[in-house]
Every structure is written in structure tokens, then in C-alpha cells.
C-alpha positions in Angstrom: 0.0 0.0 0.0 0.9 3.7 -0.4 1.5 4.4 3.3 0.5 8.1 3.0 0.7 9.7 6.5 1.2 8.0 9.8 -2.5 8.3 10.5 -3.3 6.6 7.2 -0.9 3.8 8.1 -2.4 3.2 11.6 -5.9 3.3 10.2 -5.0 0.7 7.5 -3.4 -1.6 10.1 -6.3 -1.3 12.5 -8.9 -1.9 9.8 -7.1 -4.9 8.4 -6.7 -6.4 11.8 -10.3 -5.9 12.7 -11.5 -7.3 9.4 -9.4 -10.4 10.1 -11.2 -10.7 13.4 -14.6 -10.4 11.5 -15.6 -7.2 13.3 -18.8 -5.5 12.1 -18.2 -2.7 9.6 -20.0 -0.1 11.7 -17.8 -0.9 14.7 -14.7 -0.7 12.5 -15.8 2.7 11.2 -16.4 3.9 14.8 -12.9 2.8 15.8 -11.3 4.3 12.7 -12.9 7.7 13.4 -11.2 7.7 16.9 -7.7 6.8 15.6 -6.3 10.3 15.9 -7.1 10.2 19.6 -5.4 6.9 20.0 -2.4 8.0 17.9 -2.0 11.1 20.0 -2.0 9.1 23.2 0.5 6.6 21.7 2.9 9.3 20.5 2.9 11.0 23.9 3.5 7.7 25.7 6.4 6.9 23.4 7.8 10.3 24.0 7.8 9.7 27.7 9.6 6.5 27.2 12.3 8.4 25.3 11.6 6.3 22.2 10.4 9.3 20.2 12.7 12.2 20.5 12.0 15.9 20.4 11.2 18.0 17.4 13.7 20.8 16.6 13.0 24.2 15.1 14.9 27.4 14.6 13.3 30.8 15.4 14.7 34.1 14.3 13.6 36.4 17.2 13.6 39.5 15.1 10.8 38.0 12.9 8.7 36.6 15.8 9.1 39.2 18.6 5.9 40.4 20.1 5.4 42.8 23.0 3.0 42.9 25.9 2.2 46.4 27.1 1.3 47.9 30.5 -2.3 48.9 30.0 -1.9 51.9 32.3 1.4 53.4 31.0 1.6 51.9 27.5 5.2 50.8 28.2 6.5 47.4 27.1 6.1 45.1 30.1 7.8 42.1 28.4 8.5 40.6 25.0 7.8 37.1 23.8 7.5 34.7 20.9 4.7 32.4 20.2 5.7 28.8 20.4 4.8 26.3 17.6 1.1 25.3 17.6 2.1 21.7 18.2 4.2 22.5 21.3 3.6 20.3 24.4 6.8 20.2 26.5 10.2 21.9 26.4 13.2 19.7 26.2 16.0 22.1 25.5 16.8 25.4 23.9 19.9 27.4 22.9 20.1 31.1 22.3 22.7 32.2 19.7 24.7 34.3 20.4 25.0 32.9 23.9 23.7 35.5 26.5 26.2 37.0 29.0 23.8 35.8 31.8 22.2 32.4 32.0 18.4 32.5 31.8 16.5 30.7 34.6 13.0 29.4 34.6 10.3 31.4 36.5 6.8 30.5 37.5 5.2 33.4 35.7 6.1 36.6 34.0 5.3 38.9 36.9 7.6 37.0 39.3 10.3 37.2 36.6 9.9 40.9 36.3 10.0 41.3 40.1 13.2 39.2 40.5 15.0 40.4 37.4 18.3 42.2 37.9 21.7 42.5 36.2 22.7 39.0 37.4 19.3 37.2 37.2 17.6 36.7 33.9 14.4 34.6 33.4 12.2 32.9 30.9 8.6 31.8 31.3 6.5 29.4 29.2 2.8 30.3 29.3 0.6 27.7 27.8 -2.7 28.5 26.2 -2.8 32.0 27.6 -4.8 34.8 26.0 -2.7 37.3 24.2 -3.8 40.8 23.3 -5.0 40.1 19.8 -7.2 37.3 20.8 -6.1 33.7 20.1 -4.9 31.4 22.8 -1.3 30.2 22.0 1.6 28.9 24.0 4.3 31.6 24.3 7.8 31.9 25.5 8.6 35.1 27.5 12.0 36.4 28.1 13.0 38.9 30.9 15.0 40.7 29.6 14.7 40.2 25.8 17.8 38.4 24.4 18.1 40.8 21.5 16.5 41.1 18.1 19.5 39.6 16.3 19.4 36.4 18.4 18.3 33.0 17.1 16.5 30.5 19.3 17.1 26.8 18.7 14.1 25.0 20.3 13.8 21.4 21.0 10.4 20.2 22.2 7.9 17.3 22.4 4.9 17.8 20.3 1.2 17.4 21.4 0.7 14.3 19.2 -2.0 15.9 17.1 -2.1 14.9 13.4 -0.5 18.1 12.2 2.4 17.6 14.6 3.6 14.2 13.3 5.3 15.1 10.0 8.7 14.9 11.7 8.4 11.2 12.4 9.8 9.1 9.7 8.5 5.6 8.9 10.9 4.0 11.3 8.4 4.9 14.1 5.1 4.0 12.5 4.9 0.4 13.4 5.7 1.2 17.1 2.9 3.8 17.1 0.5 1.5 15.3 1.2 -1.5 17.6 0.9 0.8 20.6 -2.6 1.8 19.4 -3.6 -1.8 18.6 -2.5 -3.0 22.0 -4.7 -0.3 23.5 -7.6 -1.6 21.4 -6.8 -5.2 22.4 -6.0 -6.1 18.7 -2.5 -7.2 19.5 -0.7 -8.2 22.7 1.3 -5.7 24.8 4.3 -8.0 24.1 3.9 -7.2 20.4 3.8 -3.5 21.1 6.9 -3.8 23.3 8.7 -5.7 20.6 7.9 -3.0 18.0 9.4 -0.4 20.4 12.5 -2.5 20.9 12.8 -2.9 17.1 12.9 0.9 16.8 15.6 1.2 19.4 17.6 -1.5 17.6 17.4 0.5 14.4 18.2 3.8 15.9 20.9 2.6 18.3 23.6 5.1 18.9 26.8 5.2 21.1 24.7 6.5 24.0 22.4 3.5 23.9 19.3 5.6 23.2 17.1 6.3 20.3 16.2 9.8 19.0 13.7 10.7 16.3 16.3 12.2 14.0 18.9 9.5 14.8 21.1 11.8 16.8 22.4 11.3 20.2 19.8 12.0 22.9 19.6 15.2 24.8 19.8 15.2 28.6 16.6 16.2 30.4 17.6 19.8 30.8 17.5 23.1 29.1 20.7 24.7 27.8 21.5 28.4 28.2 25.1 29.5 27.7 26.1 25.8 27.6 24.9 25.2 31.1 22.2 22.8 32.2 19.2 23.1 34.5 16.4 20.8 35.0 13.0 21.3 33.3 
């Protein structure tokens, strides 16, 4: 078959399996309609197992910078960039050129502004917050702003929705499909585990881990100025 997308592939495998089990067509159609939900859960589960690595994007801050203003004075309160629509969890990020002060995570932008000084710089991730022009989007706030000429190299786990899966090559499709089918009791959990093990075997690297792009895995920390801190 022409595999199409990962969703097409999972739907094909589920439908074929259910037909072999003589399932009623109406039941099959109901299950197929819910495949995006099952795929999303499978992808997130495999991300948490470190089987599926993070997606990586480059953001030119000069093109993506937005400001949040003090509604009383009109002054810029802080600047931010909107994170990709498929953003779920930050794994690591690098600012180039490297800032003179390492950024630290803060619980919210107001705490970051209160604590900011010449030796303490902060960033905040606000998920699904309302911005001034209306839509709810995840955003990354910097206090202070790194500079318009900076480039942000962002590594993150996606939310597993259909439009977020284009970075997964076919190496991972069977692992996702079997994870879904195990959830639907169409194959054993042992079969799903073996598919995951097969991916690890194919993507094995000197560190003994698999990554979505075949590269060495990142540690569970965020990088600023070449230093680590836990996320």
C-alpha cells in the first residue's frame, strides 16, 4: 500500500486487523474515526519512554518578537515569541549568540519581572494563555529580551495531534501502530513492546538511546550558555 501519512498507516493496520477478526463494519468505522485520539496518546506515551525524540525548530527572534504592554502606561512590560502550535513540552533550547547571563525558569512573567536584575535573567512558558490580539497560544517570555538579532534553537515534544507528526519518519510508524492496537486489544502488549524494541535497535547510537532524528539523545535539561538546568 501507499502508506500516506502515519494516520493513514495506523488506520490501515487497525482496519485490516479488525477485518481479520470479523468485526462488524459499523464498529470498525467507529474505531477508525477515533484513531487520531489513540495515535496522540501513543505518541505522547512513546515520547515519555524516550523512544520518540523531540522536534527541533529554529526561530529568528527579530521576525517573531511580540510585545505585551502595560495597560496603564503603554510601556512594554515584556517581550515574547509564540511557540509552535504543536508545542507540548520543552526539552532544551539554545540562544545564539550565547547571552552573557544564563536564563533561569520562572513560575510566571510577573515573578520574573519582580526578580530580574543585572545578574538574574528569566524565561517563562505560558501555555494556552490569552494574548492581546485574541487567540490562545503557547508563548515563551524572556525577561529581559535576548536581542532582536538572536536565534532560538528550540527542542520540544509535540502534542501528538495529526499536524504535529510530520517529523516522524516511517521507522516509528509500526511502534505507534502497535501501541494503538495494543490499547484496542487487537495485538498483545508484548507485540507492542517488541515494536518499540525494534525501533531502538534500528536507531541505536553510542549512548544507547534512540532519537527521532537518529542523533544522540539530549539530557533532560535546558541549555543556556552551555549550562544545564532541570526542566
